[in-house]
N, C-alpha and C positions, 0 to 999 in steps of 0.2 A: 466158635471154631474159626480158625484162620482160613481165609479164602485162598485158593491156589495161586491167584495172581499176586497176592501179598507175600505168600511163602516164596514164590519165585524171585520177587523183588528183593526180599531179605537175603536169599541165597546168593543172588548176584552181587549185592552190596558186600557180603561177607567175602566173596571171592575177589572182589575188587580190592578190598583191604589187604588180603593176602598177597595179591599181585604187587600192589604198591609198596608193601612192606619189604619186598625183595629188591627194591631199587629199580633203576632204569633198565628196561629190557631192550635187547638188540633184535631179538626174534619176536615178530608180531604174530602171536598164536591166538586163535579163536578157542577160548576155553568156556564151553557152555554159554556162548553168546557174549562173553566178556573178552575183549581184545587186550592183549598184554602191552602192545606198543602202538596204540591207535594213531599217534602223531609221528610215526616213523618218517625220517627225512627221505627214505627210499620208497615210501608208500607201503604197500602190502608186502613187506619183505620178511622172510625169504620166499613166501608163497609165489610171488611174481617170478622169481628166478626158478623155482621148482617147476612151474608150469611150462617153462621153456625146454626142459629136458627130462621130465618125469616119464614120458612115453618111451624114452630110449633105455630105460631100465626094466628088468623083468617085473611083471605085475604080480607074479607069484614067487615069493621067496621062501616058500616052505622048506624047512630043514636047513636053511642057510644061516651062517653066523655073520654078524656085522660089527665092525669097529667104527665108531664115529669119532675121529680125532678133532678136538676143538669143537665139541658138540654145542657149546653155547647154551641157549635156552631149550634145546632138545627138538627143534622142529624136524630136522631130518631123521633123527633117531626114531621119533614117533612115526614118521612116514614109512620107515623101513619095517617097523613092527606091524603097522597096519597092512603091509603086504605079506604078512605071515612069516617073517623071519623067526627062526627058532630062538635065536639069542641076539640081543643087541646090547653092546657095551658102549656107553658114551664117556669119553675122556675129555677133561678140560682142566686147565691149570688154575682157573678162577673159581673159588669156592662159591661165590655169589651166583655165578652162571649155573653151577651144578645144583644149587637149591632151587633156581628157577626151573631147570629141566626136571627135577624131581617132582615139583608141583605140577608141571604141565603133564608129565607122564601119568601121575596119579589122577588128575582130573579127567584126562582122556581115556583112562582105564587101560593103559599100556604097561606091561611088565618089562621094564628096561632097567639094566644095571648101570650105575654111574660110579666113576672113580676119579679122583683128583690126580693129575699128572700132565706133563707136557709131551709133545711129540718125541722129545729126546729121551723119554722114559719108556717108549713102546717095547723095547727089547726086554724089559723086566716083566712084561705080561707073560712071556714064555709060551705063546701060542700064535697060530696063524688063523686069519679070518678069511672067509670066502669073499666078502666085500669089505673093502676099507673106504670110508668117506674122509676126504681131506679137503674140506670146503672153506674157502676164505681164511686160510691160515698162513699160507706161505709168506705173504708180504709182511706179516707181523713178526717174522723170525730174523734173528741176526745171522743164523747159519742155515739158509734154506736148502742148499744142496745136501748138507748133512742129514737134514730131516728126511728128504726123499730117499736117500740111501738107507736110512734106518727102517723106514717103512717097507722098502723092498726086501731088505735082508732079514727082517725079523718078524713082520706081522702080515704082509700081503701074501695071500695064497692063490688068488685068481684075479679078481677085478678091483681096480682102483677107480673111484670116482673123484676127480680133482677139479677144483675151481680156484682161480685166483684173480683178483683185480689186475687189469693190465693197462698200461699206458704206453704211449709211443706208437710207432707204426704198426698196422695190422698185416703188413706185407711179410712174406717169408722168402728171403732171397735164396736162390740156388747157390749152394756153397760147395767148394771142393773139400775133400777130407783133410787137406794139408795145404799150407801156404809157406812160401819162402819168408825168411826173417825180414826182409826189406820190402815185402809187399804189404803195405798198410792200407791201401785203398778199400778193401772189403769192410773194414771197420767203420767206414763212413756211410756205408749203405744203410737206408732206413730199415731194411729187412734183415740186417745182421742181428743175431741174438744179443740183446742188451738187457742187463739188469740194472735198473736205475736206483741208486743209493740215495736215501733220504736222511740227511744228517740231523735235521731238526724235526719238524712235524709236517705231516700232510693231513689235510682235513682235521686239523687241530688234534691229531692223535699221535702221541709220542712213540706208540708201538708200531707204526708203519716204518719199516726199515728198507725193504727191497721190493721194487715193483718191476716185473718183467714186461717186455713187449711180447707180442705173440710168438715170434720166432724163438725167443729165449725160453718161454714156457715149454714149448714143444721140445726144444733141444735138451732142456734139463730133465724132462721126463724120460726121454730116450737115454740120456747119459746115466740115469739112475737105474735103468734096467726095466723100463716099461715100454711096451709097444702101444701106440695110440690106435685105437680101434673105432673110435667115435668122437665126433666133435658137434654135439647136437645144439650147443648154445655157445655164443661167443667166448665165454670164459670158462666153459665146462668141457672137460675131456673124459672119455672112458678109456681106460688102459688095462691091458693084460700084462701079467708078469712075463718077462722076456730076459734074454741074457744081456748083460752089460756090454756095450761096444768095446769097452777097455776092460781087461781082467783085473782082478784085485778086489779087495774088500777093505772097508774102513772100519768094520765092526764085526766081531769084538776086537778091540785093539790088542796086539801082542806086546808083551813085555820085552824090553831090550834084551838082546842075546845074553849079555853078561849076567842079567838078573835071573833069566830062565836057567842058566847054568847053575 
């Protein structure tokens, strides 16, 4: 008869092989004592990030629906389900990340749906969610403001949990609502909203395209129709749906008038 210690060791070895077969993980998740990314360059990530803002979210999500855009290996989706969310849908454009997330959800015993698609596809879901997670995605996008517009106009029903890498000044300059054409000085202020464009690579990652400073992050959220109601961690914002400062919609697009006729 196999001893319990031997059985546990064999099960851990089998799980290790399943994890390794899915390639390099970005989410370091503890799966029954086996870590998916024990050598992560950011340490215990994203748990270390989660500990910085988890208390700002409701501990009881009973009856709530959650959409995790760019779910990666499923860490945040699993945490939402652990808080009792009725439905959690993880969306990612990378098939390998989705396989990692499915394994993590299965091993942790969480009933989570996963689908392949990008943030630009969220309108096709045809439903709104009580909580939308948009964590660590913005700076990987070629069209970041469009992504925020699509989230606000098609899937966000109440709360947006947003996180982005930020670079540049952490200051937020007091700005007027309008400036004269010849008044260029505000653009030189460190706290003026700036979105830094990366033409090549950053951190050896060709998918890093736009990195905002703090003022830009907050301005983009407001411009997309989100009211910032919490800032529990340097890169994390809690937002509620609000009216856009400027009217008009970018989605769905209307056909040219002569075509509609």
